[in-house]
C-alpha positions as CSV (number, residue, x, y, z in Angstrom):
1,M,258.8,157.4,-95.7
2,R,257.1,154.1,-93.4
3,G,257.9,150.7,-93.6
4,T,257.6,148.4,-96.1
5,A,255.6,146.1,-93.4
6,A,252.2,144.6,-95.2
7,T,249.3,146.5,-94.1
8,A,246.9,145.0,-96.2
9,G,246.5,142.2,-98.5
10,I,246.4,141.4,-101.8
11,G,243.0,141.7,-102.2
12,R,242.7,145.2,-100.3
13,H,245.8,145.9,-103.0
14,Y,244.2,144.4,-106.1
15,L,241.0,146.7,-105.6
16,R,242.9,149.7,-104.8
17,Y,244.4,148.9,-108.5
18,S,241.0,148.0,-110.3
19,L,239.7,151.8,-108.8
20,G,242.5,153.6,-110.2
21,N,242.2,151.6,-113.7
22,V,239.2,151.2,-113.8
23,S,239.0,155.3,-113.1
24,T,241.3,155.4,-115.9
25,I,238.9,153.0,-118.5
26,L,235.9,155.5,-117.1
27,A,238.0,158.4,-118.4
28,G,239.0,156.9,-121.5
29,L,235.3,155.9,-122.1
30,V,234.8,160.1,-121.6
31,S,237.9,160.8,-124.4
32,F,237.3,158.1,-126.7
33,P,234.5,159.4,-128.4
34,L,235.2,162.2,-128.2
35,M,238.6,162.0,-129.5
36,T,237.5,159.4,-133.0
37,R,234.9,161.9,-133.6
38,L,237.3,165.0,-133.6
39,L,240.2,163.0,-135.1
40,D,239.9,161.1,-138.3
41,N,241.6,158.3,-139.1
42,T,245.3,159.9,-140.2
43,Q,245.8,161.9,-136.6
44,Y,244.6,158.9,-134.8
45,G,247.6,158.0,-136.8
46,I,249.9,159.8,-136.3
47,L,249.0,160.4,-132.7
48,G,249.0,156.3,-132.2
49,Y,252.6,156.3,-134.2
50,Y,254.8,158.5,-132.5
51,D,253.0,158.0,-129.1
52,N,254.8,154.5,-129.0
53,W,257.9,155.8,-130.7
54,M,257.6,157.9,-127.1
55,L,257.7,154.2,-125.0
56,L,260.2,152.7,-126.8
57,A,262.6,155.5,-125.8
58,V,260.8,155.6,-122.4
59,A,262.0,151.7,-122.1
60,I,265.2,152.5,-122.8
61,A,265.9,155.3,-120.9
62,K,264.6,153.6,-117.6
63,F,267.7,150.9,-118.0
64,G,264.9,149.1,-115.9
65,A,265.5,150.7,-112.9
66,Q,261.9,149.7,-112.2
67,H,262.1,146.6,-112.1
68,S,265.1,146.6,-109.6
69,L,263.2,148.8,-107.4
70,L,260.4,146.5,-107.0
71,R,262.8,143.1,-107.1
72,F,265.2,144.9,-104.1
73,Y,263.5,146.9,-101.9
74,P,264.4,146.8,-99.0
75,H,261.8,145.3,-97.1
76,G,261.6,145.5,-93.2
77,G,264.8,147.6,-93.4
78,D,265.5,150.2,-91.2
79,A,266.1,154.0,-93.0
80,E,269.6,153.8,-93.2
81,E,269.4,150.2,-95.5
82,R,266.6,152.6,-97.1
83,A,268.9,156.1,-98.3
84,A,271.8,153.5,-99.2
85,F,268.9,151.5,-101.6
86,F,267.3,154.6,-102.7
87,T,270.8,156.1,-102.9
88,N,271.8,153.5,-105.8
89,F,268.8,152.4,-107.4
90,F,266.8,155.4,-107.8
91,Y,269.3,158.2,-107.9
92,L,272.2,157.1,-109.9
93,P,270.2,155.9,-112.3
94,L,268.2,158.3,-112.5
95,G,271.1,160.6,-113.8
96,F,272.0,157.9,-116.1
97,S,268.9,158.6,-117.6
98,L,268.5,161.8,-118.0
99,L,272.5,162.0,-119.8
100,L,271.1,159.8,-122.2
101,W,268.2,161.5,-123.0
102,V,270.6,164.4,-123.4
103,F,272.8,162.5,-125.9
104,M,269.5,161.1,-127.7
105,L,267.9,163.9,-128.4
106,V,270.8,166.5,-129.7
107,M,271.7,162.9,-132.0
108,M,268.3,163.4,-133.4
109,A,268.5,167.5,-133.7
110,T,271.7,166.9,-135.8
111,I,270.3,164.4,-137.2
112,D,267.1,166.5,-138.9
113,R,270.0,169.4,-138.9
114,L,272.6,167.8,-141.5
115,T,270.2,165.4,-143.8
116,G,267.3,168.5,-143.9
117,A,264.8,166.3,-142.7
118,H,261.8,167.4,-140.4
119,Q,260.1,165.4,-137.7
120,H,256.4,165.6,-136.9
121,L,255.7,168.2,-134.0
122,V,254.5,165.3,-132.5
123,F,257.5,163.8,-132.4
124,W,259.2,166.6,-130.9
125,M,256.3,166.4,-128.1
126,A,257.0,162.9,-127.4
127,M,261.2,163.5,-127.0
128,F,260.4,165.5,-124.2
129,A,257.6,163.3,-122.3
130,V,260.3,161.1,-122.1
131,P,262.3,162.4,-118.9
132,V,259.2,163.0,-117.4
133,S,257.6,160.0,-118.0
134,S,261.0,157.9,-116.8
135,F,260.8,160.1,-113.6
136,S,257.6,159.1,-112.9
137,N,257.9,155.4,-113.5
138,F,260.7,155.4,-111.2
139,A,258.7,157.3,-108.4
140,E,255.7,155.2,-109.0
141,A,258.1,151.9,-108.7
142,I,258.5,153.1,-105.0
143,L,255.6,153.4,-103.9
144,R,254.1,149.9,-105.3
145,A,257.6,147.9,-103.9
146,S,256.4,149.7,-100.0
147,E,252.9,148.6,-100.8
148,Q,251.8,152.0,-101.0
149,S,249.0,151.2,-103.6
150,R,246.8,154.4,-101.8
151,T,249.4,156.8,-103.1
152,V,249.1,155.5,-106.7
153,L,245.4,154.7,-106.8
154,V,244.9,158.9,-105.8
155,T,247.5,159.5,-108.2
156,R,246.5,157.9,-111.1
157,V,242.9,158.9,-111.0
158,V,244.0,162.7,-110.7
159,W,247.0,162.3,-113.3
160,R,244.1,160.6,-115.9
161,W,241.5,162.6,-115.7
162,L,244.0,166.3,-115.3
163,E,245.4,164.4,-118.8
164,V,241.6,163.6,-120.0
165,G,240.8,167.8,-119.5
166,L,243.2,169.1,-121.0
167,M,243.6,166.9,-124.1
168,I,239.6,167.8,-124.8
169,G,240.2,171.6,-124.3
170,A,243.2,171.4,-126.3
171,V,241.6,169.5,-128.9
172,L,238.1,172.0,-128.7
173,L,239.9,175.0,-128.1
174,L,243.6,175.1,-130.5
175,S,242.2,172.6,-133.4
176,H,241.2,168.8,-134.1
177,S,245.3,167.5,-134.4
178,A,247.4,165.0,-133.1
179,V,249.6,167.9,-132.3
180,A,246.7,169.4,-129.7
181,V,245.8,166.0,-128.5
182,Y,249.3,165.1,-127.3
183,G,250.4,169.4,-126.1
184,G,247.5,168.1,-123.7
185,K,249.2,164.8,-122.9
186,L,252.3,166.1,-121.8
187,A,250.9,169.3,-119.9
188,A,248.9,166.5,-117.5
189,A,252.3,165.1,-117.6
190,I,254.7,168.0,-116.2
191,L,252.2,169.0,-113.9
192,V,252.0,165.0,-112.2
193,T,255.0,165.2,-112.5
194,A,256.1,168.1,-110.7
195,W,254.0,166.6,-107.9
196,Y,256.2,163.5,-107.7
197,V,259.1,165.4,-107.7
198,T,257.8,167.1,-104.2
199,W,257.3,163.6,-103.1
200,V,260.6,162.1,-103.8
201,R,262.4,164.9,-102.0
202,R,260.8,164.3,-98.7
203,H,261.2,160.7,-98.7
204,V,263.5,159.3,-100.9
205,R,267.2,160.4,-99.4
206,F,270.0,160.7,-101.4
207,M,273.5,159.9,-99.5
208,R,276.8,161.1,-101.0
209,S,278.6,158.2,-98.3
210,H,276.6,155.6,-99.6
211,V,277.4,155.7,-103.6
212,S,278.4,151.9,-104.5
213,F,278.9,151.3,-108.2
214,A,279.4,148.3,-107.6
215,R,275.4,147.7,-106.0
216,M,273.6,150.1,-109.1
217,R,275.9,147.5,-111.6
218,E,274.0,143.9,-109.3
219,G,270.4,146.3,-110.2
220,V,271.4,147.0,-113.8
221,R,272.5,143.2,-114.2
222,Y,269.3,142.0,-113.1
223,G,267.2,145.2,-114.8
224,L,269.1,145.6,-118.4
225,P,267.0,142.1,-119.9
226,M,264.0,143.8,-118.5
227,V,265.2,147.0,-120.6
228,A,264.9,144.8,-123.9
229,N,262.5,142.9,-122.4
230,E,260.3,146.3,-122.2
231,I,261.8,147.1,-125.5
232,V,260.1,144.1,-127.0
233,A,257.1,144.7,-125.4
234,V,256.9,148.1,-127.1
235,A,257.6,146.7,-130.3
236,I,255.3,144.1,-130.2
237,V,252.7,147.1,-130.4
238,M,254.7,149.2,-132.0
239,V,254.8,146.7,-135.0
240,D,251.2,146.1,-136.0
241,R,251.2,150.0,-136.9
242,I,255.0,150.5,-138.4
243,M,253.8,147.3,-140.7
244,L,250.3,148.2,-141.5
245,K,252.2,152.2,-142.7
246,G,255.1,150.3,-144.8
247,M,253.0,147.6,-146.9
248,L,249.8,149.8,-147.2
249,G,251.4,153.0,-147.4
250,E,248.9,155.5,-145.5
251,F,248.0,156.4,-142.0
252,A,244.8,155.8,-141.8
253,A,245.1,152.3,-141.5
254,V,247.0,152.5,-138.9
255,G,244.2,154.9,-137.8
256,I,241.8,152.0,-138.0
257,Y,243.8,149.5,-136.5
258,S,244.7,152.2,-133.4
259,V,241.2,153.0,-132.9
260,G,240.4,149.5,-132.0
261,A,243.6,148.6,-130.2
262,S,243.6,151.4,-128.3
263,L,240.1,150.6,-126.6
264,A,241.2,147.1,-126.3
265,M,243.7,148.1,-124.1
266,Q,242.0,149.9,-121.7
267,L,240.5,146.6,-120.7
268,N,244.5,144.9,-120.4
269,T,244.8,147.3,-118.1
270,F,242.2,146.5,-115.7
271,M,242.5,142.5,-116.9
272,N,246.4,142.3,-116.5
273,T,248.0,145.6,-115.4
274,S,246.0,146.0,-112.3
275,V,246.6,142.2,-111.1
276,F,250.3,142.5,-111.8
277,E,250.5,145.5,-110.2
278,A,248.9,144.3,-106.9
279,L,250.4,140.7,-107.0
280,V,254.1,141.3,-108.0
281,P,255.4,143.2,-104.6
282,T,253.2,140.5,-102.4
283,A,254.3,138.1,-104.3
284,N,258.3,138.8,-104.3
285,R,257.7,139.5,-100.4
286,L,256.8,135.7,-100.4
287,F,258.5,134.3,-102.3
288,Q,261.4,135.9,-100.2
289,T,259.7,134.7,-96.9
290,E,257.5,131.6,-97.2
291,G,258.3,130.3,-100.7
292,A,257.2,128.8,-104.0
293,N,255.0,127.2,-101.9
294,A,252.8,130.1,-100.6
295,V,252.4,132.0,-104.2
296,R,250.7,129.4,-105.6
297,A,248.7,129.9,-103.0
298,L,248.9,133.2,-103.7
299,K,247.4,132.8,-107.1
300,Q,245.3,129.9,-106.4
301,R,243.4,133.0,-104.8
302,V,243.3,135.2,-107.8
303,L,242.8,133.1,-110.0
304,L,239.1,131.4,-109.0
305,P,237.8,135.0,-110.2
306,M,240.3,136.3,-112.8
307,A,239.3,132.7,-114.4
308,Y,235.4,133.7,-114.1
309,C,235.9,137.5,-115.5
310,G,238.7,136.7,-118.2
311,I,235.7,134.3,-119.8
312,G,232.7,135.7,-119.7
313,M,234.7,139.4,-120.9
314,A,235.9,137.5,-123.6
315,M,232.4,135.9,-124.5
316,L,231.4,139.8,-124.5
317,L,233.6,141.2,-126.4
318,G,233.5,138.3,-128.7
319,L,229.9,138.8,-129.4
320,F,229.7,142.7,-129.3
321,G,232.9,144.2,-129.4
322,A,232.3,145.5,-133.0
323,D,228.9,147.4,-131.1
324,A,230.9,148.8,-128.5
325,I,232.7,150.6,-131.1
326,I,229.8,151.9,-133.7
327,A,228.0,152.7,-130.1
328,L,231.6,155.0,-128.7
329,S,233.0,156.4,-132.3
330,G,230.2,156.3,-134.8
331,A,229.7,154.4,-138.1
332,G,232.7,156.4,-139.9
333,K,234.5,154.0,-137.4
334,I,233.3,150.8,-138.3
335,A,235.8,149.3,-139.5
336,S,237.7,149.1,-136.2
337,G,235.0,147.6,-134.8
338,P,236.7,143.6,-135.6
339,V,240.0,145.1,-134.4
340,F,238.8,145.4,-130.9
341,A,236.7,142.8,-130.6
342,V,239.2,140.7,-131.2
343,L,242.2,142.0,-129.3
344,G,239.7,142.3,-126.6
345,M,239.3,138.7,-126.6
346,V,242.8,138.1,-126.8
347,F,243.5,140.9,-123.8
348,A,241.4,138.9,-121.4
349,L,242.2,135.9,-121.6
350,Y,245.9,136.3,-121.7
351,P,246.2,137.2,-117.8
352,L,244.9,133.8,-117.5
353,L,248.1,132.2,-119.2
354,S,250.0,134.9,-117.6
355,L,249.3,134.7,-114.0
356,S,249.7,130.6,-114.8
357,G,252.5,130.6,-115.2
358,F,254.1,134.0,-113.5
359,G,257.7,132.9,-111.5
360,L,260.0,133.7,-114.1
361,L,260.8,137.0,-112.1
362,L,261.0,135.6,-109.1
363,E,263.5,133.0,-110.3
364,K,265.4,136.4,-111.5
365,R,265.4,134.3,-115.1
366,T,265.3,137.8,-116.9
367,H,267.2,136.3,-120.1
368,K,264.3,133.6,-120.4
369,V,261.5,136.1,-120.0
370,L,263.8,138.2,-122.7
371,A,264.1,135.1,-125.3
372,L,259.8,134.8,-125.1
373,M,259.3,138.7,-125.6
374,L,261.7,138.0,-128.9
375,A,259.8,134.9,-129.9
376,S,257.0,136.5,-129.6
377,L,257.6,140.0,-131.6
378,A,259.5,137.0,-134.5
379,I,256.2,135.3,-133.9
380,N,254.3,138.6,-134.7
381,I,256.6,140.1,-137.6
382,T,256.4,136.3,-139.4
383,L,253.0,136.7,-139.3
384,N,252.2,140.2,-140.2
385,L,254.3,139.8,-143.5
386,L,252.2,136.8,-144.5
387,W,248.6,138.1,-143.4
388,I,249.2,142.0,-143.8
389,P,249.4,141.3,-148.0
390,R,245.6,138.9,-147.2
391,F,243.4,140.2,-144.8
392,H,244.7,144.0,-144.7
393,V,244.3,145.3,-141.5
394,M,242.8,142.1,-140.0
395,G,245.8,140.4,-140.6
396,S,248.0,142.7,-138.0
397,V,244.8,141.9,-135.5
398,Y,245.4,138.0,-135.7
399,A,248.7,138.4,-135.7
400,S,248.9,140.5,-132.6
401,A,246.3,138.1,-131.5
402,V,248.6,134.7,-131.5
403,S,251.6,136.0,-130.9
404,T,250.0,137.3,-127.4
405,L,249.0,134.0,-127.1
406,M,251.9,132.3,-127.6
407,L,253.7,134.7,-125.0
408,G,251.3,133.5,-122.3
409,L,251.5,129.9,-122.9
410,G,255.9,129.7,-123.2
411,H,255.5,131.5,-119.4
412,C,253.5,128.1,-118.6
413,L,256.1,126.2,-120.6
414,F,259.6,127.2,-118.9
415,V,258.3,128.1,-115.3
416,R,259.2,126.0,-112.3
417,R,257.1,123.4,-111.9
418,D,255.9,124.3,-108.4
419,L,255.2,127.9,-109.2
420,L,253.2,126.7,-111.9
421,Q,249.0,127.2,-111.2
422,F,246.4,126.7,-113.5
423,P,242.7,127.9,-112.9
424,S,240.6,124.2,-111.5
425,P,238.9,122.4,-114.3
426,A,235.4,122.4,-112.8
427,T,236.3,126.6,-112.2
428,L,236.5,126.7,-116.5
429,V,233.6,124.1,-116.9
430,R,231.6,126.3,-114.9
431,A,232.6,129.1,-117.0
432,L,232.5,127.6,-119.9
433,S,228.7,126.4,-119.4
434,G,227.9,129.8,-118.8
435,V,229.1,131.1,-121.9
436,A,227.5,128.4,-123.4
437,V,224.3,129.7,-122.0
438,C,225.0,133.4,-122.5
439,L,225.7,132.4,-126.7
440,A,221.9,130.9,-127.5
441,V,220.6,134.0,-125.6
442,A,222.9,136.3,-127.4
443,W,222.2,134.1,-130.9
444,W,218.7,135.3,-130.7
445,L,219.1,138.7,-129.9
446,M,221.5,139.4,-132.5
447,G,217.8,138.9,-134.5
448,V,216.0,141.2,-132.6
449,L,218.7,143.9,-131.8
450,A,219.4,147.0,-133.6
451,P,223.9,147.3,-134.4
452,G,225.4,150.4,-132.5
453,W,224.0,151.5,-128.8
454,M,221.4,149.6,-128.8
455,R,222.9,146.2,-129.0
456,F,225.7,147.1,-126.9
457,V,223.8,148.3,-124.1
458,F,220.6,146.1,-124.3
459,G,222.7,143.0,-125.5
460,S,225.7,142.6,-123.1
461,G,223.8,143.6,-120.2
462,T,221.9,140.8,-121.0
463,C,224.3,138.0,-121.2
464,A,226.2,139.8,-118.7
465,L,223.3,139.3,-116.1
466,L,222.8,136.3,-116.6
467,Y,226.5,134.8,-117.2
468,A,226.9,136.3,-113.9
469,G,224.0,134.2,-112.6
470,I,225.4,131.5,-113.5
471,V,228.6,131.8,-112.4
472,L,226.7,132.7,-108.6
473,A,224.6,129.4,-108.3
474,L,226.9,127.5,-109.8
475,D,229.8,128.4,-107.7
476,V,229.4,129.2,-103.5
477,R,233.5,130.3,-103.5
478,V,233.0,133.0,-105.8
479,R,229.6,133.9,-103.6
480,E,231.0,134.1,-100.5
481,L,233.5,136.3,-101.8
482,L,231.3,138.4,-103.6
483,L,230.0,138.9,-99.8
484,Q,233.5,139.5,-99.0
485,L,233.9,142.5,-100.7
486,L,230.4,144.1,-100.4
487,Q,231.0,144.5,-96.5
488,R,234.8,145.6,-97.3
489,I,232.8,148.2,-98.4
490,G,229.8,148.7,-96.5
491,I,227.0,146.9,-98.1
492,G,226.0,143.8,-96.0
493,T,226.3,142.3,-92.3
494,R,229.5,141.2,-90.8
495,Q,228.5,137.6,-89.3
C-alpha cells in the first residue's frame, strides 16, 4: 500500500468524489422512476422503513472505527507503523463488530421465537446486510484516509450501477415488492464486499506482535462518541418515518415521505457528502501540519463555488422540485412533490452552514458534536409531535427542515473562532441577485408551461442557465475556476 503523501489537491479529490456521486445520482435517476412506478406507496414505505433500521444497526456495529481510521491515520508513517495502525484500528474493531452482530442476530431470533412474533423478510435481509456494510465502510475509510480517491470513485460507481441493475432485474423478473428490491441490493453489496476483502488481504497487514488494546481504546475513545453521533444522525432520518407510521397508522404516509426524501438525499450526496469526503482528510493533514489558518484558507476556496451552487440549487428546487417528482414518478406520486422541494432546498443550503462551522472534529470535540446532534433530534421529535397532527406528512417535512438547519447553525456557534469561516458577503449578494432575476423569469414561466416534464425541463433549464450566466458575469473568480476546470478535463488552452 502506498504512503500517505498527498499526490492530488483537494480540487482533484473533490472532482473524483463528485464524479462518483454524480454517477450515483444518475443511477438514482434511472432507478427512481422505475421503483416509484413499480412499487406502491406501501411497498416503498416498507423498503425505506427497514433500510433505515439497517443503517442504525450498522452505525452501532462499527464502533466508530471508520472515524478513528480517518482521524488517526499515520500520514508519513512507514510500513511498520501502518501495519501497527491497521492491526489496532482496523482488525480489532472489525472482530468486535462481527461479535456484536452475531449477538444482535441471536437476540432478535430468540425474541421472535419466545414471543411468536414474525419479522418481515426485509428485516432479516437488512440484518444480513449489516456486517457487509460495516466491512465495506472500514475498507473505504482506509482508502479515504490515504487519499486514494480514484479507487473510491471506481468502486462506488461499479457498486451503485451493479445495485441498480440487480434491483431492477429482481423487481421485473420476480415481484413488484420491497423484498425483491432489497434482494438485489444485498446481492450487489456482497459482490463488492468480496472485492474489498481481496484488496484488504493484499494491502492491509495484520501483525499479532503489534496487537495493543491500549491503542485500540484510544481509537474507541475518539470513535464511540461518533458512534452515538452516527446513531443520532440515522435516528434523525428515521424519526420522521417512525412517527408518521405511529401517528397516522399507515405505511402509505411513510411512502409519500420516503419518495420525496430519497430523491432529496441524492442531492445531499452531491452537495454535502462529496465535499466532506474530499475535505476531511485534507483538513486533518493541514490542521496537523500547518494549523487553523491553513484550514480556514482551504474552507475559503471551497465555499466560493459551494455558495453559488447551493443557493442556485435551492432556488431551482423551490421552484421546480414538485415538477421533478411528477416528471420522474408520475401523477400518482404528486403528493411527494412538496416533500422533495422543501427537503431539497434544505439539503442544498445546509452544506454552507456545516462547512462554515467545520472544525469540532479537528479539535477532537466529539462530545460537542454528539450534543448538537441530540439537540437536533430533540427539536425534530418535538416539532413532529406538534406538526404531524396539523400538517400530516408535511409536518414531518417542516420538522426535518428546521432541525437540520439548526444543526448547521449549532456548528457555527460552537466551533473555535479561528476555524469559523463564512462565505464572503459579496458572494452572497451576487448569488441572491441572480436568484432575484430568476424568480421574476420563473413567475412568467409558471403561467405558460404545464406542470410536469414541460415545466421541469424548460423552466429549470432556463433559470439554471440564467443564474449561471449572471454569476459568471458578476464574479471573475468563478470564471477563473471554470477555466481551470475546463483545462483540467482537457478543454480550453493553457496560458
